[in-house]
MDAnalysis code that builds the backbone (N, CA, C; Angstrom):
import MDAnalysis as mda
import numpy as np

u = mda.Universe.empty(669, n_residues=223, atom_resindex=np.repeat(np.arange(223), 3), trajectory=True)
u.add_TopologyAttr("name", ["N", "CA", "C"] * 223)
u.add_TopologyAttr("resid", np.arange(1, 224))
u.add_TopologyAttr("resname", ["ALA", "ALA", "HIS", "SER", "ASP", "ILE", "ALA", "ASN", "SER", "LEU", "ASN", "ASN", "ILE", "GLY", "PHE", "VAL", "VAL", "GLY", "LYS", "GLN", "ARG", "ASP", "ALA", "ILE", "LEU", "SER", "ASP", "LEU", "TYR", "CYS", "MET", "LYS", "SER", "LEU", "GLY", "MET", "ARG", "TYR", "GLU", "ILE", "HIS", "PHE", "GLY", "VAL", "SER", "LEU", "ALA", "GLN", "SER", "ALA", "LEU", "ASP", "GLU", "VAL", "LEU", "ARG", "ASP", "GLU", "THR", "ASN", "LEU", "GLU", "GLU", "THR", "ARG", "GLN", "SER", "TRP", "LYS", "ASP", "SER", "LEU", "ASP", "ARG", "ILE", "VAL", "PHE", "ASP", "LYS", "ASN", "THR", "ARG", "ASP", "ARG", "LEU", "GLU", "ILE", "SER", "ALA", "VAL", "MET", "ASN", "SER", "LEU", "GLY", "CYS", "SER", "LEU", "ARG", "SER", "GLN", "GLY", "LYS", "LEU", "ASP", "ASP", "SER", "GLU", "ARG", "TYR", "LEU", "THR", "GLU", "GLY", "LEU", "ALA", "MET", "GLN", "ARG", "ARG", "ILE", "LEU", "GLY", "GLU", "THR", "ALA", "TYR", "HIS", "PRO", "ASP", "ILE", "ALA", "GLY", "SER", "LEU", "GLN", "ASP", "LEU", "GLY", "ASP", "LEU", "TYR", "THR", "ASP", "THR", "SER", "LYS", "LEU", "SER", "GLU", "ALA", "MET", "GLN", "TYR", "TYR", "ASN", "ASP", "SER", "LEU", "ALA", "MET", "TYR", "VAL", "LYS", "LEU", "GLN", "GLY", "GLU", "GLN", "CYS", "HIS", "LYS", "ALA", "LEU", "GLU", "LEU", "GLN", "ASP", "LYS", "ILE", "THR", "LYS", "LEU", "LYS", "LEU", "GLN", "ARG", "ASP", "SER", "LYS", "GLN", "ASN", "SER", "GLN", "GLU", "SER", "LYS", "GLY", "ASP", "LYS", "VAL", "LEU", "GLN", "LEU", "GLN", "PHE", "LYS", "ILE", "THR", "LYS", "LEU", "GLU", "LEU", "GLN", "LYS", "GLU", "SER", "LYS", "GLN", "ASN", "SER", "LYS", "GLU"])
u.atoms.positions = np.array([
    [0.837, -1.190, 0.000],
    [0.000, 0.000, 0.000],
    [0.874, 1.243, 0.000],
    [0.391, 2.268, -0.682],
    [1.121, 3.536, -0.730],
    [0.786, 4.360, 0.500],
    [1.796, 4.764, 1.257],
    [1.589, 5.554, 2.465],
    [2.790, 6.473, 2.650],
    [2.545, 7.674, 3.179],
    [3.620, 8.652, 3.303],
    [4.726, 8.168, 4.237],
    [4.374, 7.423, 5.301],
    [5.403, 6.906, 6.208],
    [6.295, 5.890, 5.497],
    [5.673, 5.052, 4.657],
    [6.458, 4.078, 3.895],
    [7.380, 4.801, 2.922],
    [6.851, 5.837, 2.269],
    [7.670, 6.617, 1.336],
    [8.855, 7.251, 2.056],
    [8.612, 7.761, 3.273],
    [9.710, 8.330, 4.069],
    [10.767, 7.280, 4.371],
    [10.315, 6.093, 4.771],
    [11.247, 5.018, 5.114],
    [12.065, 4.589, 3.904],
    [11.421, 4.511, 2.757],
    [12.134, 4.130, 1.536],
    [13.220, 5.147, 1.206],
    [12.894, 6.417, 1.359],
    [13.879, 7.457, 1.081],
    [15.041, 7.367, 2.074],
    [14.721, 7.087, 3.344],
    [15.772, 6.945, 4.355],
    [16.663, 5.739, 4.066],
    [16.050, 4.643, 3.634],
    [16.834, 3.455, 3.268],
    [17.762, 3.782, 2.100],
    [17.221, 4.495, 1.120],
    [18.052, 4.899, -0.012],
    [19.250, 5.722, 0.426],
    [19.037, 6.616, 1.401],
    [20.131, 7.455, 1.912],
    [21.194, 6.591, 2.579],
    [20.759, 5.652, 3.431],
    [21.705, 4.790, 4.152],
    [22.461, 3.890, 3.178],
    [21.747, 3.300, 2.239],
    [22.386, 2.419, 1.256],
    [23.397, 3.195, 0.431],
    [23.052, 4.450, 0.101],
    [23.990, 5.294, -0.637],
    [25.261, 5.549, 0.151],
    [25.134, 5.726, 1.464],
    [26.310, 5.923, 2.319],
    [27.207, 4.686, 2.307],
    [26.594, 3.523, 2.060],
    [27.351, 2.282, 1.991],
    [27.903, 2.032, 0.584],
    [27.745, 3.027, -0.280],
    [28.327, 2.997, -1.632],
    [27.631, 2.019, -2.570],
    [26.391, 1.629, -2.265],
    [25.637, 0.799, -3.211],
    [24.696, 1.727, -3.970],
    [25.245, 2.368, -4.996],
    [24.541, 3.472, -5.650],
    [23.282, 3.021, -6.379],
    [23.328, 1.867, -7.003],
    [22.174, 1.426, -7.783],
    [20.983, 1.161, -6.867],
    [21.217, 0.430, -5.767],
    [20.129, 0.180, -4.817],
    [19.626, 1.476, -4.211],
    [20.540, 2.392, -3.925],
    [20.145, 3.686, -3.375],
    [19.187, 4.404, -4.326],
    [19.541, 4.413, -5.602],
    [18.674, 5.034, -6.606],
    [17.292, 4.397, -6.614],
    [17.258, 3.066, -6.579],
    [15.989, 2.356, -6.694],
    [15.074, 2.644, -5.504],
    [15.643, 2.679, -4.312],
    [14.818, 3.005, -3.143],
    [14.294, 4.444, -3.221],
    [15.150, 5.363, -3.635],
    [14.709, 6.758, -3.791],
    [13.636, 6.865, -4.877],
    [13.831, 6.128, -5.976],
    [12.847, 6.153, -7.061],
    [11.510, 5.585, -6.600],
    [11.558, 4.511, -5.806],
    [10.311, 3.928, -5.308],
    [9.603, 4.919, -4.382],
    [10.374, 5.603, -3.541],
    [9.802, 6.619, -2.662],
    [9.163, 7.743, -3.468],
    [9.875, 8.184, -4.502],
    [9.361, 9.260, -5.339],
    [8.095, 8.827, -6.075],
    [8.129, 7.617, -6.645],
    [6.951, 7.112, -7.334],
    [5.758, 6.978, -6.403],
    [6.000, 6.536, -5.165],
    [4.919, 6.382, -4.199],
    [4.310, 7.731, -3.831],
    [5.137, 8.747, -3.722],
    [4.616, 10.085, -3.375],
    [3.737, 10.636, -4.500],
    [4.135, 10.394, -5.731],
    [3.281, 10.837, -6.838],
    [1.957, 10.079, -6.832],
    [2.022, 8.813, -6.463],
    [0.782, 8.023, -6.376],
    [-0.110, 8.542, -5.253],
    [0.477, 8.858, -4.094],
    [-0.292, 9.335, -2.944],
    [-0.937, 10.683, -3.237],
    [-0.143, 11.597, -3.742],
    [-0.613, 12.982, -3.851],
    [-1.353, 13.283, -5.154],
    [-0.965, 12.615, -6.224],
    [-1.515, 12.997, -7.527],
    [-2.185, 11.853, -8.269],
    [-2.196, 10.668, -7.666],
    [-2.848, 9.530, -8.316],
    [-2.101, 8.987, -9.513],
    [-0.808, 9.328, -9.630],
    [0.005, 8.821, -10.732],
    [0.499, 7.433, -10.359],
    [0.126, 6.432, -11.139],
    [0.449, 5.048, -10.795],
    [1.624, 4.541, -11.622],
    [2.617, 3.995, -10.913],
    [3.748, 3.340, -11.561],
    [3.768, 1.874, -11.129],
    [4.561, 1.068, -11.804],
    [4.578, -0.374, -11.541],
    [5.350, -0.679, -10.256],
    [4.743, -0.329, -9.112],
    [5.423, -0.505, -7.825],
    [5.727, -1.978, -7.543],
    [4.791, -2.875, -7.882],
    [4.983, -4.292, -7.565],
    [6.190, -4.870, -8.305],
    [6.400, -4.404, -9.538],
    [7.548, -4.880, -10.307],
    [8.856, -4.445, -9.649],
    [8.865, -3.230, -9.138],
    [10.067, -2.742, -8.466],
    [10.266, -3.470, -7.140],
    [9.180, -3.788, -6.454],
    [9.288, -4.558, -5.204],
    [10.005, -5.873, -5.440],
    [9.661, -6.533, -6.528],
    [10.261, -7.828, -6.845],
    [11.750, -7.691, -7.107],
    [12.125, -6.632, -7.820],
    [13.537, -6.392, -8.126],
    [14.323, -6.123, -6.842],
    [13.741, -5.295, -5.949],
    [14.424, -4.977, -4.702],
    [14.549, -6.209, -3.803],
    [13.570, -7.075, -3.867],
    [13.600, -8.280, -3.032],
    [14.663, -9.252, -3.528],
    [14.736, -9.460, -4.811],
    [15.669, -10.443, -5.377],
    [17.024, -9.845, -5.759],
    [17.049, -8.488, -5.873],
    [18.259, -7.773, -6.268],
    [18.814, -8.292, -7.594],
    [17.902, -8.449, -8.561],
    [18.295, -8.870, -9.911],
    [17.894, -7.795, -10.911],
    [18.618, -7.742, -12.019],
    [18.329, -6.776, -13.090],
    [18.285, -5.328, -12.558],
    [19.176, -5.007, -11.650],
    [19.108, -3.703, -10.985],
    [19.369, -2.546, -11.951],
    [20.431, -2.668, -12.744],
    [20.788, -1.568, -13.645],
    [19.701, -1.333, -14.688],
    [19.206, -2.406, -15.271],
    [18.150, -2.294, -16.281],
    [16.889, -1.680, -15.679],
    [16.534, -2.104, -14.471],
    [15.339, -1.570, -13.806],
    [15.514, -0.105, -13.458],
    [16.705, 0.246, -12.989],
    [16.948, 1.642, -12.634],
    [16.750, 2.551, -13.842],
    [17.305, 2.178, -14.965],
    [17.180, 3.022, -16.151],
    [15.731, 3.134, -16.600],
    [15.014, 2.027, -16.549],
    [13.607, 2.036, -16.941],
    [12.782, 2.934, -16.029],
    [13.025, 2.804, -14.728],
    [12.278, 3.631, -13.775],
    [12.667, 5.098, -13.887],
    [13.949, 5.347, -14.110],
    [14.388, 6.737, -14.250],
    [13.703, 7.383, -15.457],
    [13.601, 6.662, -16.555],
    [12.937, 7.199, -17.734],
    [11.472, 7.514, -17.430],
    [10.813, 6.624, -16.693],
    [9.403, 6.842, -16.342],
    [9.253, 8.042, -15.416],
    [10.124, 8.132, -14.425],
    [10.048, 9.236, -13.477],
    [10.381, 10.571, -14.133],
    [11.361, 10.556, -15.041],
    [11.715, 11.792, -15.739],
    [10.499, 12.389, -16.444],
    [9.699, 11.516, -17.047],
    [8.519, 12.005, -17.770],
    [7.504, 12.641, -16.819],
    [7.467, 12.152, -15.580],
    [6.529, 12.703, -14.602],
    [7.108, 13.941, -13.918],
    [8.318, 13.789, -13.416],
    [8.936, 14.837, -12.611],
    [9.128, 16.132, -13.397],
    [9.529, 15.996, -14.650],
    [9.844, 17.196, -15.433],
    [8.704, 17.604, -16.367],
    [7.530, 17.078, -16.104],
    [6.328, 17.518, -16.806],
    [5.944, 18.903, -16.270],
    [5.797, 19.866, -17.155],
    [5.529, 21.237, -16.708],
    [4.204, 21.363, -15.962],
    [3.320, 20.370, -16.121],
    [2.029, 20.412, -15.436],
    [2.054, 19.718, -14.072],
    [3.210, 19.168, -13.695],
    [3.315, 18.484, -12.411],
    [3.123, 19.472, -11.263],
    [2.312, 19.077, -10.289],
    [2.116, 19.914, -9.115],
    [3.235, 19.677, -8.116],
    [3.405, 20.635, -7.204],
    [4.558, 20.645, -6.318],
    [4.200, 20.174, -4.908],
    [5.132, 19.445, -4.294],
    [5.020, 19.039, -2.895],
    [6.422, 19.057, -2.298],
    [6.539, 19.528, -1.060],
    [7.845, 19.536, -0.412],
    [8.398, 18.125, -0.257],
    [7.506, 17.164, 0.015],
    [7.963, 15.788, 0.192],
    [8.601, 15.257, -1.082],
    [8.036, 15.645, -2.223],
    [8.583, 15.200, -3.507],
    [9.936, 15.859, -3.769],
    [10.047, 17.146, -3.436],
    [11.326, 17.836, -3.653],
    [12.430, 17.211, -2.808],
    [12.084, 16.724, -1.608],
    [13.092, 16.102, -0.738],
    [13.632, 14.819, -1.361],
    [12.736, 14.019, -1.951],
    [13.187, 12.772, -2.577],
    [13.978, 13.070, -3.849],
    [13.566, 14.089, -4.587],
    [14.325, 14.484, -5.771],
    [15.742, 14.881, -5.386],
    [15.863, 15.546, -4.242],
    [17.176, 15.945, -3.767],
    [18.017, 14.720, -3.403],
    [17.379, 13.739, -2.741],
    [18.104, 12.507, -2.388],
    [18.590, 11.783, -3.637],
    [17.732, 11.714, -4.631],
    [18.094, 11.043, -5.878],
    [19.203, 11.810, -6.587],
    [19.119, 13.131, -6.569],
    [20.175, 13.940, -7.184],
    [21.530, 13.713, -6.526],
    [21.526, 13.590, -5.193],
    [22.782, 13.338, -4.472],
    [23.327, 11.946, -4.795],
    [22.416, 10.962, -4.913],
    [22.847, 9.606, -5.257],
    [23.472, 9.576, -6.648],
    [22.848, 10.265, -7.593],
    [23.386, 10.313, -8.952],
    [24.750, 11.003, -8.975],
    [24.899, 12.031, -8.159],
    [26.187, 12.729, -8.078],
    [27.281, 11.794, -7.576],
    [26.965, 10.952, -6.588],
    [27.964, 10.047, -6.026],
    [28.437, 9.018, -7.049],
    [27.621, 8.798, -8.093],
    [27.974, 7.845, -9.149],
    [28.699, 8.512, -10.313],
    [28.829, 9.836, -10.231],
    [29.456, 10.557, -11.330],
    [28.498, 10.901, -12.451],
    [27.187, 10.673, -12.237],
    [26.180, 11.029, -13.255],
    [25.788, 12.494, -13.020],
    [26.701, 13.382, -13.352],
    [26.601, 14.765, -12.910],
    [25.509, 15.556, -13.634],
    [25.284, 15.269, -14.905],
    [24.218, 15.971, -15.630],
    [22.847, 15.604, -15.059],
    [22.624, 14.307, -14.826],
    [21.362, 13.866, -14.231],
    [21.207, 14.427, -12.823],
    [22.298, 14.431, -12.076],
    [22.275, 14.967, -10.717],
    [21.866, 16.438, -10.726],
    [22.475, 17.215, -11.608],
    [22.157, 18.638, -11.696],
    [20.684, 18.855, -12.027],
    [20.165, 18.015, -12.911],
    [18.775, 18.155, -13.326],
    [17.818, 17.960, -12.148],
    [18.052, 16.907, -11.362],
    [17.177, 16.633, -10.218],
    [17.367, 17.648, -9.094],
    [18.609, 17.995, -8.792],
    [18.852, 18.958, -7.720],
    [18.295, 20.333, -8.059],
    [18.471, 20.745, -9.302],
    [17.977, 22.060, -9.719],
    [16.458, 22.115, -9.687],
    [15.808, 21.066, -10.175],
    [14.344, 21.049, -10.174],
    [13.803, 20.933, -8.748],
    [14.493, 20.163, -7.894],
    [14.072, 20.073, -6.501],
    [14.112, 21.429, -5.811],
    [15.184, 22.184, -6.038],
    [15.300, 23.530, -5.464],
    [14.232, 24.453, -6.022],
    [14.009, 24.384, -7.328],
    [12.985, 25.225, -7.955],
    [11.600, 24.925, -7.374],
    [11.330, 23.631, -7.134],
    [10.043, 23.242, -6.555],
    [9.885, 23.807, -5.148],
    [10.950, 23.729, -4.350],
    [10.899, 24.280, -2.995],
    [10.606, 25.778, -3.021],
    [11.228, 26.479, -3.941],
    [11.022, 27.931, -4.003],
    [9.639, 28.292, -4.525],
    [9.108, 27.459, -5.404],
    [7.732, 27.713, -5.861],
    [6.747, 27.546, -4.711],
    [7.027, 26.589, -3.833],
    [6.130, 26.326, -2.710],
    [6.314, 27.350, -1.593],
    [7.567, 27.592, -1.221],
    [7.868, 28.401, -0.033],
    [8.061, 29.879, -0.339],
    [8.328, 30.196, -1.609],
    [8.595, 31.576, -1.987],
    [10.037, 31.756, -2.417],
    [10.251, 32.591, -3.403],
    [11.580, 32.766, -3.977],
    [12.600, 33.279, -2.967],
    [12.145, 34.074, -1.994],
    [13.084, 34.672, -1.032],
    [12.957, 34.055, 0.358],
    [12.270, 32.917, 0.459],
    [12.030, 32.296, 1.768],
    [13.316, 31.712, 2.345],
    [13.423, 31.762, 3.672],
    [14.508, 31.102, 4.390],
    [13.937, 29.811, 4.976],
    [14.499, 28.667, 4.560],
    [13.966, 27.384, 4.992],
    [15.097, 26.353, 4.980],
    [15.127, 25.431, 5.962],
    [16.208, 24.433, 5.994],
    [16.299, 23.579, 4.732],
    [15.152, 23.248, 4.135],
    [15.187, 22.439, 2.910],
    [15.889, 23.179, 1.780],
    [15.593, 24.475, 1.657],
    [16.238, 25.277, 0.613],
    [17.729, 25.400, 0.896],
    [18.084, 25.629, 2.156],
    [19.501, 25.735, 2.518],
    [20.245, 24.444, 2.181],
    [19.609, 23.307, 2.454],
    [20.231, 22.022, 2.139],
    [20.407, 21.810, 0.652],
    [19.400, 22.205, -0.124],
    [19.489, 22.064, -1.583],
    [20.587, 22.946, -2.157],
    [20.733, 24.155, -1.620],
    [21.795, 25.053, -2.065],
    [23.171, 24.435, -1.795],
    [23.319, 23.830, -0.626],
    [24.591, 23.181, -0.296],
    [24.870, 22.011, -1.229],
    [23.841, 21.211, -1.511],
    [24.038, 20.062, -2.402],
    [24.454, 20.510, -3.803],
    [23.883, 21.605, -4.274],
    [24.297, 22.127, -5.584],
    [25.728, 22.666, -5.523],
    [26.093, 23.252, -4.389],
    [27.485, 23.686, -4.218],
    [28.444, 22.518, -4.301],
    [28.067, 21.385, -3.674],
    [28.897, 20.181, -3.747],
    [29.020, 19.690, -5.190],
    [27.898, 19.714, -5.900],
    [27.905, 19.256, -7.295],
    [28.839, 20.113, -8.142],
    [28.734, 21.430, -8.017],
    [29.551, 22.310, -8.847],
    [31.021, 22.288, -8.425],
    [31.285, 21.934, -7.167],
    [32.674, 21.709, -6.765],
    [33.241, 20.508, -7.514],
    [32.425, 19.450, -7.612],
    [32.859, 18.236, -8.323],
    [33.117, 18.507, -9.797],
    [32.360, 19.426, -10.382],
    [32.499, 19.719, -11.805],
    [33.458, 20.895, -12.068],
    [34.140, 21.325, -10.998],
    [35.139, 22.410, -11.087],
    [34.543, 23.744, -11.532],
    [33.236, 23.911, -11.321],
    [32.606, 25.214, -11.555],
    [32.667, 25.982, -10.241],
    [33.860, 26.483, -9.934],
    [34.138, 26.978, -8.598],
    [33.367, 28.255, -8.258],
    [33.146, 29.127, -9.228],
    [32.392, 30.354, -8.956],
    [30.951, 30.034, -8.588],
    [30.337, 29.099, -9.352],
    [28.967, 28.697, -9.049],
    [28.887, 28.014, -7.692],
    [29.872, 27.158, -7.415],
    [29.896, 26.460, -6.130],
    [29.994, 27.445, -4.972],
    [30.854, 28.442, -5.128],
    [31.027, 29.441, -4.067],
    [29.738, 30.203, -3.813],
    [29.017, 30.539, -4.876],
    [27.761, 31.281, -4.724],
    [26.727, 30.444, -3.969],
    [26.602, 29.177, -4.334],
    [25.631, 28.313, -3.658],
    [26.014, 28.090, -2.197],
    [27.300, 27.893, -1.933],
    [27.745, 27.708, -0.554],
    [27.462, 28.960, 0.283],
    [27.773, 30.123, -0.271],
    [27.547, 31.370, 0.468],
    [26.056, 31.597, 0.742],
    [25.211, 31.304, -0.247],
    [23.767, 31.468, -0.058],
    [23.254, 30.492, 1.007],
    [23.759, 29.261, 0.955],
    [23.350, 28.268, 1.942],
    [23.809, 28.668, 3.340],
    [25.047, 29.124, 3.449],
    [25.585, 29.540, 4.740],
    [24.766, 30.684, 5.330],
    [24.470, 31.689, 4.523],
    [23.693, 32.826, 5.003],
    [22.325, 32.376, 5.535],
    [21.741, 31.396, 4.852],
    [20.426, 30.910, 5.259],
    [20.512, 30.128, 6.562],
    [21.505, 29.259, 6.678],
    [21.657, 28.488, 7.919],
    [21.957, 29.400, 9.108],
    [22.796, 30.418, 8.887],
    [23.120, 31.353, 9.969],
    [21.866, 32.076, 10.446],
    [21.037, 32.493, 9.518],
    [19.800, 33.200, 9.880],
    [18.826, 32.268, 10.608],
    [18.781, 31.008, 10.182],
    [17.822, 30.066, 10.750],
    [18.293, 29.449, 12.066],
    [19.619, 29.129, 12.138],
    [20.098, 28.329, 13.266],
    [21.285, 28.930, 14.007],
    [21.830, 30.041, 13.509],
    [22.950, 30.675, 14.188],
    [24.301, 30.311, 13.595],
    [25.300, 31.143, 13.874],
    [26.624, 30.988, 13.265],
    [27.348, 29.720, 13.700],
    [27.017, 29.210, 14.873],
    [27.740, 28.055, 15.406],
    [27.007, 26.732, 15.189],
    [25.942, 26.750, 14.401],
    [25.240, 25.499, 14.137],
    [26.131, 24.583, 13.286],
    [25.847, 23.279, 13.343],
    [26.676, 22.288, 12.650],
    [26.800, 22.588, 11.154],
    [25.681, 22.894, 10.520],
    [25.690, 23.133, 9.076],
    [26.486, 24.377, 8.720],
    [26.367, 25.419, 9.534],
    [27.119, 26.651, 9.251],
    [28.614, 26.400, 9.353],
    [29.034, 25.663, 10.374],
    [30.464, 25.353, 10.537],
    [30.956, 24.477, 9.394],
    [30.127, 23.516, 8.991],
    [30.491, 22.643, 7.870],
    [30.672, 23.452, 6.589],
    [29.783, 24.395, 6.353],
    [29.865, 25.219, 5.142],
    [31.054, 26.163, 5.180],
    [31.340, 26.703, 6.346],
    [32.517, 27.569, 6.463],
    [33.787, 26.806, 6.098],
    [33.856, 25.546, 6.514],
    [35.003, 24.703, 6.174],
    [35.058, 24.451, 4.665],
    [33.902, 24.182, 4.051],
    [33.862, 23.944, 2.602],
    [34.256, 25.194, 1.826],
    [33.808, 26.334, 2.299],
    [34.133, 27.590, 1.617],
    [35.633, 27.865, 1.702],
    [36.223, 27.606, 2.875],
    [37.676, 27.797, 3.033],
    [38.452, 26.902, 2.069],
    [38.056, 25.626, 1.995],
    [38.718, 24.687, 1.090],
    [38.526, 25.086, -0.367],
    [37.333, 25.582, -0.680],
    [37.053, 25.988, -2.051],
    [37.889, 27.201, -2.442],
    [38.081, 28.133, -1.515],
    [38.923, 29.300, -1.792],
    [40.356, 28.872, -2.068],
    [40.848, 27.915, -1.274],
    [42.208, 27.401, -1.497],
    [42.310, 26.724, -2.861],
    [41.273, 25.961, -3.220],
    [41.259, 25.290, -4.521],
    [41.226, 26.306, -5.654],
    [40.413, 27.345, -5.481],
    [40.307, 28.387, -6.507],
    [41.628, 29.141, -6.654],
    [42.250, 29.496, -5.514],
    [43.527, 30.222, -5.563],
    [44.611, 29.372, -6.204],
    [44.596, 28.061, -5.867],
    [45.579, 27.155, -6.464],
    [45.407, 27.075, -7.973],
    [44.149, 27.044, -8.404],
    [43.872, 26.983, -9.841],
    [44.321, 28.258, -10.534],
    [44.081, 29.404, -9.891],
    [44.491, 30.685, -10.467],
    [46.007, 30.772, -10.551],
    [46.682, 30.322, -9.484],
    [48.149, 30.355, -9.485],
    [48.707, 29.440, -10.565],
    [48.056, 28.302, -10.748],
    [48.491, 27.365, -11.782],
    [48.344, 27.980, -13.166],
    [47.213, 28.667, -13.372],
    [46.981, 29.318, -14.667],
    [47.988, 30.432, -14.904],
    [48.282, 31.188, -13.838],
    [49.270, 32.265, -13.954],
    [50.651, 31.694, -14.263],
    [50.958, 30.561, -13.602],
    [52.250, 29.912, -13.842],
    [52.362, 29.443, -15.291],
    [51.261, 28.873, -15.794],
    [51.261, 28.435, -17.189],
    [51.431, 29.635, -18.122],
    [50.779, 30.746, -17.755],
    [50.917, 31.953, -18.570],
    [52.349, 32.449, -18.598],
    [53.013, 32.406, -17.422],
    [54.417, 32.827, -17.351],
    [55.296, 31.931, -18.212],
    [55.033, 30.633, -18.189],
    [55.830, 29.696, -18.991],
    [55.639, 29.944, -20.477],
    [54.428, 30.284, -20.868],
    [54.164, 30.590, -22.274],
    [54.936, 31.825, -22.695],
    [54.942, 32.854, -21.840],
    [55.677, 34.079, -22.150],
    [57.172, 33.809, -22.254],
    [57.673, 32.978, -21.327],
    [59.087, 32.625, -21.371],
    [59.438, 31.888, -22.658],
    [58.566, 30.974, -23.071],
    [58.794, 30.218, -24.299],
    [58.759, 31.143, -25.510],
    [57.793, 32.070, -25.529],
    [57.708, 33.023, -26.638],
    [58.961, 33.892, -26.704],
    [59.459, 34.283, -25.521],
    [60.673, 35.097, -25.472],
    [61.873, 34.327, -26.043],
    [61.979, 33.032, -25.681],
    [63.079, 32.211, -26.176],
    [62.996, 32.047, -27.692],
    [61.775, 31.840, -28.196],
    [61.600, 31.685, -29.642],
    [61.999, 32.959, -30.376],
    [61.563, 34.092, -29.831],
    [61.907, 35.387, -30.438],
    [63.426, 35.602, -30.427],
    [64.042, 35.233, -29.301],
    [65.489, 35.391, -29.169],
    [66.224, 34.533, -30.195],
    [65.773, 33.297, -30.384],
    [66.399, 32.397, -31.358],
    [66.230, 32.931, -32.775],
    [65.062, 33.460, -33.071],
    [64.822, 34.013, -34.402],
    [65.732, 35.204, -34.679],
    [65.929, 36.042, -33.659],
    [66.815, 37.200, -33.810],
    [68.265, 36.753, -34.011],
    [68.668, 35.731, -33.268],
    [70.023, 35.208, -33.424],
    [70.230, 34.634, -34.821],
    [69.186, 33.947, -35.322],
    [69.270, 33.376, -36.665],
    [69.393, 34.461, -37.726],
    [68.596, 35.505, -37.577],
    [68.644, 36.618, -38.530],
    [70.020, 37.308, -38.468],
    [70.544, 37.424, -37.241],
    [71.829, 38.082, -37.076],
    [72.928, 37.288, -37.772],
    [72.908, 35.980, -37.674],
    [73.912, 35.152, -38.346],
    [73.816, 35.258, -39.852],
    [72.561, 35.263, -40.356],
    [72.368, 35.382, -41.801],
    [72.888, 36.715, -42.313],
    [72.624, 37.770, -41.587],
    [73.111, 39.113, -41.986],
    [74.638, 39.172, -41.944],
    [75.220, 38.470, -40.979],
    [76.675, 38.455, -40.831],
    [77.320, 37.754, -42.040],
    [76.710, 36.665, -42.517],
    [77.217, 35.926, -43.646],
    [77.117, 36.764, -44.924],
    [76.054, 37.528, -45.058],
    [75.877, 38.366, -46.246],
    [76.870, 39.509, -46.251],
])
């Protein structure tokens, strides 16, 4: 039977399984939770029994995951889909699971839509823990993809929200401050590396010019 408590438990199982590095099972539990929430709230029916069988026997996992992802994509990214905070939370879990597998484009799609859904529900300028968490998750994603400016913006927005909601010394604020410090070091290192490469290019160009001048000088001397 479809029930919100069961959907919550499935999402929690997906989170724990993901921590154990079993990404495919994590995806499937999150997908089942997401599918159940659409069934509860909007009457959208997916083949839950078929997925139950796969989860029980743990067979054909990759094939089932792709099939379910295709089905969910058609529902989740339908412009007529109505919004629920519970659905955005599962989308965020699935986005994080996809990120851990290196499926970064899919991860970005789910995380971005989950955040957009939260803001449609709560308001574009609302301060809320779910929004703060989604901002942090997007910061993590863009750190992985070396989009350091975007990552810094998401981290700073998340930090500001957590500080306003829970104070400067809350666990999440301290965690974000640490991530921002590391990201600044990574960004500075990248800039220094680029500057170093630029200096080497200039040095090489100078050497080439010097050799060309020496060659011309020898030719003129012979003439």
